[in-house]
C-alpha positions in Angstrom: -57.8 -53.1 -37.7 -58.1 -50.0 -35.5 -55.1 -50.9 -33.3 -52.8 -51.7 -36.2 -53.5 -49.4 -39.1 -51.9 -50.4 -42.4 -49.6 -48.2 -44.3 -52.1 -47.9 -47.1 -54.9 -46.6 -44.9 -55.0 -42.8 -44.7 -51.5 -42.2 -46.0 -51.8 -38.4 -45.4 -52.3 -38.9 -41.7 -49.4 -41.2 -41.2 -46.8 -39.7 -38.8 -43.1 -40.3 -38.8 -41.4 -41.1 -35.5 -39.5 -38.1 -34.0 -35.8 -38.0 -34.8 -33.5 -39.1 -32.1 -31.3 -36.3 -30.8 -27.9 -37.3 -29.6 -26.9 -36.1 -26.2 -23.6 -34.7 -27.6 -25.6 -32.7 -30.2 -27.9 -31.3 -27.5 -24.8 -30.3 -25.5 -23.4 -28.6 -28.5 -26.7 -26.7 -29.0 -27.2 -25.7 -25.4 -23.7 -24.9 -24.5 -23.3 -21.7 -26.7 -26.6 -20.4 -25.2 -25.2 -20.9 -21.7 -22.0 -19.3 -22.7 -23.8 -16.3 -24.1 -25.8 -16.0 -20.9 -22.8 -16.3 -18.6 -20.4 -14.2 -20.7 -21.8 -10.8 -19.5 -21.6 -11.9 -15.8 -18.1 -13.2 -16.4 -17.0 -10.0 -18.1 -18.4 -7.9 -15.2 -16.7 -10.1 -12.6 -13.4 -9.7 -14.5 -13.8 -6.0 -14.7 -14.6 -5.8 -11.0 -11.5 -8.0 -10.2 -9.3 -5.7 -12.3 -10.6 -2.7 -10.4 -9.9 -4.4 -7.1 -6.3 -5.2 -8.1 -5.9 -1.7 -9.3 -7.1 -0.3 -5.9 -3.9 -1.2 -4.2 -0.4 -1.4 -5.6 2.4 -2.6 -3.4 5.0 0.0 -2.9 8.3 -0.4 -4.6 10.8 -2.6 -2.8 13.2 0.3 -2.0 10.3 2.3 -0.6 9.2 -0.6 1.6 12.8 -1.2 2.7 13.3 2.5 3.6 10.0 2.5 5.6 11.0 -0.7 7.4 14.4 0.8 8.4 12.7 3.9 9.7 10.4 1.7 11.8 13.4 -0.1 13.2 15.0 3.3 14.1 11.8 4.4 15.8 11.6 1.2 17.8 15.2 1.6 19.0 14.6 5.3 19.9 11.5 4.5 21.9 13.1 1.7 23.9 16.2 3.8 24.5 14.1 6.7 25.8 12.3 4.4 28.2 15.5 2.9 29.5 17.1 6.3 29.9 14.2 8.4 31.3 11.4 5.9 32.1 9.2 7.6 29.5 8.0 6.4 26.1 8.5 9.0 23.4 6.1 7.9 20.7 3.2 6.7 22.8 0.8 9.6 22.1 -2.1 7.4 23.0 -0.6 6.6 26.4 0.4 10.2 27.0 -3.1 11.4 26.2 -4.6 8.9 28.7 -2.0 10.0 31.2 -3.2 13.6 30.9 -6.8 12.5 31.7 -5.6 10.4 34.6 -3.5 13.2 36.0 -6.4 15.7 35.7 -8.6 13.3 37.6 -5.9 13.0 40.3 -5.6 16.8 40.5 -9.4 17.1 40.9 -9.2 14.6 43.8 -6.6 16.6 45.6 -3.5 14.6 44.4 -1.1 17.2 43.2 0.9 15.6 40.4 1.7 18.6 38.4 5.1 17.1 37.3 3.5 14.0 35.7 0.8 16.2 34.1 3.4 18.5 32.6 5.4 15.6 31.2 2.4 14.0 29.5 1.3 17.4 28.0 4.8 18.2 26.7 5.3 14.8 25.2 2.0 15.1 23.2 2.9 18.7 22.2 6.4 17.7 21.1 5.1 15.0 18.9 2.7 17.5 17.4 5.5 20.0 16.7 7.5 17.3 14.9 4.6 16.5 12.7 4.0 20.2 12.1 7.6 20.7 11.0 7.2 17.8 8.5 4.1 19.4 7.1 6.1 22.6 6.5 8.9 20.7 4.7 6.8 18.1 2.8 3.6 19.4 1.3 2.4 16.1 -0.3 0.9 13.0 1.3 2.8 10.5 -0.7 6.4 9.7 -1.6 7.5 11.6 -4.6 10.8 13.2 -5.8 9.6 15.6 -8.5 8.4 18.5 -6.4 9.9 20.8 -3.9 9.7 18.5 -0.9 12.7 18.6 1.4 13.1 15.0 2.3 16.8 15.3 2.9 16.3 18.2 5.2 13.6 16.4 7.2 15.8 13.4 7.7 18.7 15.6 8.8 16.4 17.5 11.2 15.3 14.1 12.6 18.9 13.1 13.1 19.8 16.4 14.7 17.0 16.0 17.3 18.2 12.5 18.2 21.8 13.6 18.5 20.8 16.6 20.7 18.8 14.3 23.0 21.8 11.9 23.3 24.0 14.6 24.8 21.8 17.1 26.5 21.4 16.7 30.3 18.2 16.4 32.1 15.1 14.2 31.8 12.2 16.0 30.3 13.8 18.0 27.5 15.7 15.1 25.9 12.7 12.9 25.8 10.6 15.7 24.3 13.3 16.0 21.6 12.9 12.3 20.9 9.1 12.7 20.7 9.5 15.5 18.2 11.8 13.4 16.1 9.2 10.6 16.2 6.5 13.0 15.1 8.6 14.3 12.3 9.4 10.8 11.1 5.9 9.5 11.4 4.4 12.4 9.4 7.1 11.9 6.7 5.8 8.4 5.9 2.1 9.1 5.9 0.7 7.4 2.9 2.0 5.6 -0.2 -0.1 3.9 -2.9 -3.1 3.6 -0.6 -1.2 1.7 2.2 -1.2 3.7 5.4 2.3 3.5 6.8 3.1 4.5 10.4 6.7 3.9 11.4 6.8 5.1 15.0 4.0 3.0 16.5 2.4 -0.3 15.6 -1.1 -0.1 17.1 -2.7 0.7 13.7 -0.4 -1.8 12.0 -1.5 -4.7 14.2 -5.1 -3.6 13.8 -4.8 -3.7 10.0 -3.0 -7.0 10.1 -5.9 -8.5 12.2 -8.7 -7.1 10.1 -6.9 -8.2 6.9 -6.4 -11.7 8.1 -10.1 -11.8 9.2 -11.3 -10.8 5.7 -9.1 -13.5 4.0 -10.3 -16.2 6.5 -13.9 -15.3 5.9 -13.5 -15.6 2.1 -12.0 -19.1 2.5 -14.6 -20.2 5.1 -17.5 -19.3 2.8 -15.9 -21.5 0.1 -15.2 -24.4 2.4 -11.4 -23.6 2.6 -10.9 -24.7 -1.0 -9.0 -22.4 -3.3 -10.6 -24.0 -6.4 -14.0 -22.6 -5.5 -12.9 -18.9 -5.4 -14.1 -16.8 -8.3 -12.2 -14.0 -9.9 -13.4 -11.2 -7.6 -12.5 -13.3 -4.5 -9.1 -14.2 -5.8 -8.4 -10.5 -6.5 -9.5 -9.6 -2.9 -7.2 -12.2 -1.4 -4.3 -11.1 -3.6 -4.7 -7.4 -2.6 -5.0 -8.3 1.1 -1.9 -10.6 0.9 0.1 -7.7 -0.6 -1.1 -5.4 2.2 -0.1 -8.1 4.8 3.4 -8.2 3.4 3.8 -4.4 3.9 2.2 -4.3 7.4 3.9 -7.4 8.8 7.3 -6.1 7.6 6.6 -2.8 9.5 5.8 -4.6 12.7 8.7 -7.0 12.5 11.3 -4.3 11.9 9.8 -2.2 14.7 10.2 -5.1 17.0 13.8 -5.9 15.8 14.7 -2.2 16.2 13.6 -2.2 19.8 15.5 -5.4 20.5 18.6 -3.9 18.8 18.3 -0.7 20.8 18.1 -2.6 24.1 21.3 -4.5 23.4 23.2 -1.5 22.0 22.2 0.5 25.1 24.0 -2.1 27.2 27.1 -2.3 24.9 27.8 1.4 24.1 29.7 3.0 27.0 28.4 6.1 28.7 24.8 7.1 29.6 22.1 4.9 28.0 20.9 7.8 25.8 24.1 7.6 23.8 22.6 4.7 21.9 20.4 7.2 20.2 23.4 8.0 18.0 22.8 4.7 16.0 19.3 5.6 14.6 20.5 9.2 14.3 23.4 8.0 12.1 21.1 6.1 9.8 18.6 9.0 9.3 21.4 11.6 8.9 23.4 9.6 6.4 20.3 8.9 4.3 19.3 12.6 4.4 22.8 13.7 3.3 22.9 11.1 0.6 19.5 12.2 -0.7 20.5 15.9 -0.7 23.8 15.1 -2.5 22.3 12.8 -5.1 18.8 14.2 -5.5 19.1 14.9 -9.3 20.5 11.5 -9.9 17.6 9.9 -8.0 15.1 12.0 -10.0 16.6 10.9 -13.3 16.7 7.3 -12.1 13.0 7.3 -11.0 12.0 8.9 -14.3 13.8 6.2 -16.2 12.0 3.5 -14.1 8.6 5.1 -14.8 9.5 5.3 -18.6 10.5 1.7 -18.7 7.4 0.6 -16.8 5.2 2.6 -19.3 7.0 1.0 -22.3 6.6 -2.5 -20.8 2.9 -2.0 -20.2 2.4 -0.5 -23.7 4.2 -3.5 -25.2 2.0 -5.9 -23.2 -1.1 -4.2 -24.4 0.2 -4.3 -28.0 0.9 -8.1 -27.7 -2.6 -8.7 -26.2 -4.2 -6.8 -29.1 -2.2 -8.8 -31.6 -3.2 -12.0 -29.9 -6.9 -10.9 -29.9 -6.7 -10.4 -33.7 -5.4 -13.9 -34.1 -8.0 -15.3 -31.9 -10.8 -13.6 -33.8 -9.5 -15.0 -37.1 -9.4 -18.5 -35.6 -12.9 -18.1 -34.3 -14.2 -17.1 -37.7 -12.5 -20.1 -39.3 -13.0 -22.8 -36.6 -16.0 -21.5 -34.7 -14.4 -22.2 -31.3 -15.6 -21.4 -27.8 -16.2 -17.9 -26.7 -14.9 -18.4 -23.2 -11.3 -18.2 -24.2 -12.0 -15.0 -26.1 -13.6 -13.5 -23.0 -10.6 -14.3 -21.0 -8.3 -12.7 -23.5 -10.6 -9.6 -23.4 -10.2 -9.5 -19.6 -6.4 -9.6 -20.0 -6.5 -6.9 -22.6 -8.6 -4.6 -20.3 -6.2 -5.1 -17.4 -3.2 -4.2 -19.6 -5.0 -1.1 -20.9 -5.8 0.0 -17.3 -2.1 -0.3 -16.4 -1.1 1.7 -19.5 -3.7 4.4 -18.6 -2.4 4.7 -15.1 1.2 5.0 -16.3 0.3 7.6 -18.9 -1.6 9.6 -16.3 1.5 9.6 -14.0 3.7 10.7 -16.8 1.3 13.5 -17.8 1.0 14.6 -14.2 4.7 14.8 -13.8 5.2 16.7 -17.0 2.5 19.2 -16.1 4.1 19.8 -12.7 7.4 20.5 -14.4 5.7 22.9 -16.8 3.9 24.7 -14.0 7.2 25.2 -12.1 8.9 26.5 -15.3 6.0 28.9 -16.0 6.0 30.2 -12.4 9.8 30.7 -12.5 9.6 32.6 -15.8 6.6 34.7 -14.9 8.2 36.3 -11.8 9.5 39.8 -12.7 13.1 40.5 -12.3 14.1 42.6 -9.4 15.9 45.9 -10.4 
């Protein structure tokens, strides 16, 4: 009686068995909560990934090609200088170390004033070339809208190499080549955050090694499996891969330029320094072409920037339209929020690109207005 109560005994205390909850229903009830908890973290990761991708933009192909060709010219000039005068023109690090070494020898009673003079003049000539570039080009990135004399800088570089190819002696020609290297190296200082040095590859190889190390460490932490990478890590790997493309191209062209200079020095008749006419011909022709077609290049670059702005604006408009459709579908079908969060991330990236393009256009237009105002504000001379 006490173990098996009847249904008629104490009907008010009779308890119903708990309802069985299906595992699929539990999943459907728990999954939105997890999505709501993970959506802020996912959104933050997507925003951070977008900032990382925005931190580095690969230079345009023609800018990279021009920088690589200048690296090849510097490699050829440096090799030809060593073959002709047994001195490296662009090795400022080695020349600085030679100054310290010669000073120590002078202190020990070893009179090597000639070698000390050569090292000092090589460093000073490289410095003078970079100084001349600072006088001609007053910005630290490649642009064609200001008053920078890129064509004149290239022609001056070519003139220094041509003079070194024909002038007699040993110290003066190699100093002219060093000045040309300093001028060229300062001309390609920085572009879109990627440090570009075209006359030596010590920093380039350093950046290649450190970038490869960062990429390897990311994959090692994830067990060398791409599927385990999150959005931030994928963005970091993508940025580093774009940097490697620029840096490895610089090193490769510098090496090929040196190889080309050695062979041309053996083929061209006359003294070995006559081979300097080849890199001088490239820089001089590019400088003359730029000075002759500067306005055409300015209009072409403006057109490219306008087309890029219009494309990013259209992409942002398409993303917003797609977001409106997705919101309507969610209201009707109550679908997952994850896809909506991904669309929001794409929309944020597109808006960032539009913002950057708009800032570039506004900056360019303001510079043009400033130049116009400064020209009109000057009083006319009587």
